[in-house]
N, C-alpha and C positions, 0 to 999 in steps of 0.2 A: 154706212157701215164703219164709220170712223170711231171705233172704240178701242183702238190698239194702245192708246197712251194714258189710260185712266185706271190702270190696275197694277197690282203687285206683279212685276215681270217674272218672279220666281214661282208663281202659282202654277205648277205643272198641270194640274187637272184642268184648269181654265185654258191654258195654252193649247193643250191637246184637243179639247172639245172645240175651241174657237178655230184652231188650225184646221180641224176636220171640216168645220162649216165653210171656211174660206176655200178649202180644197174642193169641196163639192160644188160650191157656188161658181167657181172659176174652172171647173174641170175641163170644159171644152177648149178653153184658151190654153190651159196647162198641157192638155194632151196633145194639141197641135204643135206647141213649141217643143215638147219632149220628143215626139215622134219624128219631127223634122230633123232632129239631131240623131236620135237613137238608131233609126232604121238605116240611114246611109252609112253611119259610122260602123255599126256592127256588120253591115253588108260588106264594107271594105275590109274589115278585119277577118271576115270569113274566108277571104282568099288566101289567108295565111294558115295553112293546115294545122300547125301545132296549137293555134289559139282556140280552135273550136273542136278539133277532131281527135288528135292524138294525145299529146300531153302526158305520155307515159314515161319518157326518159328524162334524165336530169336536164339535158339541153332544152327539150321542149318545155319543161317546167319553168326554166328561167325566162324563156321567151314569153310564156304566159304571164309571169310576174311583171316583166318589163312593159308589155303592152297594157296590162291591167293598170299599172301605175300611171302610164301616160294617159290612158283613157280617163282614169279617176281624176287626174290633175287638170287636164285640158277640157275634155268634152263634158264631164260632169260639172265642171266649173261653169261652162257655157250654159248648161241647163239650169244650174243654180241661179245664175244671173238673170236668165229669162223668167224663171218662176218668181224670183224676188221682185222683178219689175211688175209682174201681174198682181202679186199680193199687195205690194205697196200701193198701187193704184186702187185696188179694190178696198183696202182699208181706209182710203180717203173718199170712198163713194164713187169712184170713177171705174171705167172698164177699159180694157185694152185687149186686143186680139193676140193670139199666140204668135202669129207671124210678126206683128209689130214688136212684141216683147223680144222675140228672137233677133230681130234687126237691131234692137237696142243692145242686146247682149253682144252681138257680133261687133257693133261699133265700139264697145268697151273692151273687146278681147285684146286689142293691142296694149291697152293700159294694164290689163290683168297679167299679160305675159312680159311686161316691160322689165321685170326683174329676172331676166333669163338665167344668170348663174345661180341666183338664190333658189329659183324654182327647180333648177336642175339638181341642186343639192337636196332639196326637199323630195324630189322624185326618187333620188337614190335612197334617201331615208325610208320612203314608202316601200321601195323595193326590198329593203332589208326587213322591215317590219312585217312584210307579207310572208316571211318565213313562218310566222305565227298566224294561222288563219284568222282573218277579219281584223287583226290588230291595226294594220296599216289603214284600212278604211275608217276604223274608229278614231284614230288620231287625226286623220284628215278631216273627218266630219266634225269632231269636237272642237278643233282649234282653227283649221285653215279656212273653213267655209265662210267665216266672218270677213275674211280678206276679199272674197268675191262679192259679198254683199256691199262692202265699202266701195269697191270699184263700180259696181252696178248702180247703187242707189245714192252714193255721196260724191260721185265723180272724182274719186281719189285715184291715184296711180303710184306705182313704185313704193318707196319706203313710207310715203304718207298714208297709203292704204294699210300697210302693215302696222304702222304706229296707231292708226285709228282703231283697227280691230283689236290690237293689243290693249289699248286704253279701255275698251269695253270689258275685256277680260279682267283687267287689273282691279276693277271695282270690287268684285267678289269672285275671285278666281275659282274657288272650290264650287260655289253654287252654279256659276256659269258653265264650268266643265261638266258638272253632274247633269244639268239640264240638257246640254248638248249631247251627252252620252246617252241619256234616255231617249232622245229623238232618234239617235242612230240605232238604238235597239229595235225600233219599229222596223227599220229596213232589214236588220240582221235576222230578226224572227221571221219576217215575211219571206226572205230569201231561203232560210232553212226549211220553211214549210213548203216552198215551191220545188225544192230540189228533187224530192221523190217523184215528181211528175215526169222529170226527164227520163226516169227509168223505163217508162212505157213508150217512149218515142225513140225513133232512130237518131243516132248522133250525126245529124247532117246540118249544114249551115242554115237552112231555112228554119229548122226548129230552134236553133240557137239564137237566130235573129229575133224570132217571135218571143222566145223566152226572155231575152234581155230587154226587149221593148216593154214587156209587162213589168219587169223589175224596175226599169227606169221610170215608168209611169207611177209606180207605187213610191219610189224614192222621192218623187216630187212632193209627197205628203210630209215627210220629215223636213224637206226644204221649206215647205210652207210654214211649219211650226218654227223653224229656225229664223225665217224672215220675220215672223211676228215677234219672236223673242228679241231679235236684233233691233227692231223698231222701238220696242218698249224699253230696252236697255238704253238706247240712244236718248229717248225722251226723258227717262227718269233719272239718269246719271249725269246728264248735262256734259257729255264729253265734247271737247272742242272738235269742230268738224274740220275737214281737210281745207 
């Protein structure tokens, strides 16, 4: 299945279709990695009532934004690194289990979080962007996801990982941002389509945990497309590695 390095990396239709093929082919591994993170994390968050249950007042709304920014930055980053490991192996004709991919992601989490102050500033930026629905997630996905891929797949850490992901963006910033934004739209549209389902279920933690697990499973598809995109940009643009 090693066909990730032989095409125009900006061919969106091909990346979408090939990403879907890789996602389906590796679904069991991806699902196990995603659920091993999603279920415990969302179960832990469910004990904080404003996160899943109330959220009506201004105080509750800010708690929701803060927890969402932290979850987006840390735990979705962990899922992204595990998915990237699975897709990278699959694109080379190898296979890896979800638990092995997650162990790899956990082993790289220290490197991913090594830029504590910078990540904290980024989390604050996400918090402010979340005042506009979905904007924080879009910026995170379009730009910062490459940072986690660099940490996971290129053994980068700290500023080296930021410089590496920034170098990929600098090749064709407009095209790269547009492609990443399109990948994010898959998640946004799916989430919007799922939200009405919540209206027919009671607002209890069990429902929210299951709902978020489904969303995280689908989010792995945009992560799959972005991993494929990352690998192709790396191969075609000849960016110096860490």
